[in-house]
N, C-alpha and C positions, 0 to 999 in steps of 0.2 A: 516517564519523562519523554517529552516531545523533542525529537531531533529535527531541527530545521533542514529542509532538503538542500538548502544552499551549502550546508556543511558536509554533505555526502558527495564524494566523487561521482561524476556522471555514470561511469561504468558500474560502480558499486550500486548506485540507485537503480539502474536498469536491471541488474541481476536480482536485486531485492524484490523489485516489482514483478519480475518474471517468475521468481519462486513463489511469490504470493498468489499470482494468477493461477499457477499450476496446482497449488495446494487447495485453492478455494473451490475449483470445479464449478464455477458459477454457471447457471443456465441462463442464457440470454434470450430464450424464447425460440421462435421459429427461424430467426436469422442466425446463421453460423458466422462467427468472427474468428479470424486467425489469431494466433498467439500474439503477434506483433500489434494487432488492432486492440486486443484486450490490454496489453501492456501500455500502449499509448493512451487508452482511456483512463487507466489508473494514474498514469503520470499527469494527465490533465487535471484529475481530481486533486492530486497532491499540490499542483501548482496553483489551483484556484482556492485552496483552503477547505475543500469539501472532505478531504482525507488527510491523515497525518502519519508520519513514521513515528512509532512509539517504541521506546526501549523499556523493557521491564527489568528493573534491578533484581526483583524477587526471582524471576525465572531466567535471568541473564539471556534474554532473547529480544529480537526485534520483530515488530509486526506493523502492518498497515491497518489503521482504524479510521472509520468515518467519524465525522463530527458528532453524530448521534451516539456511536459506540464510546467515544471519548468520555462522555458524561458518566458512563457506568464503569469505566476502567480508571482506577485511581492511582496506579503506580506508574 
C-alpha cells in the first residue's frame, strides 16, 4: 500500500528517509555526499513522484521504493 507523503508528519518522514539512506549504503561514485544531502535527494524523489513510501501489510514494515520497484512489489 502506498502512503501519501502528505499524510506523514514532516519529522517522521525525515526520520524514515534518514533510516532508509543509512541502511541502503548507496555508492554515489567519486563524489562524497553528506547524510543530509542524501536525505534531501530522497525527499526530492518522493516529492516528484519518482519514489514512494510503501507499507507492507505482510511484513508490517515501511520502505521507500522507486517507481520501477513498485511494479514488482505488489503488497
